[in-house]
Steps between C-alpha positions, in 0.01 A plus 500: 500500500760448226503726200490303178724747319787425738527138387805467277479127431229270375450132574338272244450126479547352153367163386609334175315213336568249221810567288583819690587293810769317304624814323551696821577213737229576756124475536463773761721771635465813710655821371587817686528775243698816567211710371127469458363369172151569375424209264614144420636637173716753689623221731615294198666804344699571817603134534606484135716812543651397835551126444469446125508148356166319512334810647560683171340215306201494735452877472519485120265196483256604775210504255542121477428464873220578743542678831293478816515742791398346831344207310286722274568488126635845415657718236872578481400863560280443808621660824703305754567586861731413788475130592308394187542158346569483126456175309623466143395206288432393140142506375315186601296309246251229568429189307 
């Protein structure tokens, strides 16, 4: 049995929708992070520090977007785990 504390990396799948697809140039991508992250907010913070550019804008404007973890609407402060799927999208309005 593997000990969870030994894992030094974390894999996440990220999905972008609407204008974010064009901004970042992809609709889905898998990330292997060099350390574990606890929340979607922490993931964005790390990406903004490591990569910069559009990641900084997304981190600063995250309140304008919704996040789902494994297809469940979530908060930016909800916990994430190894192998989770994050989806980030603008609020959807009906008409």
